[in-house]
C-alpha positions, 0 to 999 in steps of 0.5 A: 462544498468544494467543486474540485478535489484536491488531487494531492488528498486522493489515494492511488488505490481509490482515484480510479473510483473517482475517475469513473464517478466523474469526479475526477478527470484521468488526463488531470491525474496523469498529469499531476502523476507526473509532476511529482518528484521522484524520491526513489533515491531517499528510500531505504529498503526494509525487510519484514519477517513474518511471525510463522517464519520465525517459528519455522526458524525455531523449529528447524524448518519444520512446521510447528506441532501446535499453532496458537490462534488469537482465540486461545 
């Protein structure tokens, strides 16, 4: 088993837990994050449309009379 954790394999949502457990050094993590390239100029904006939004538009903004559930 490896003694160190590959920082590139960590998820920012779980790294705090690893830091608290002493498995990752916070300074090493910050250094790693700062070393990553800024790729924001290569991103494309996206928009999402929720199913409920489509239903509201179909009936002119009013709430649908009945809403189907996954169990029906």
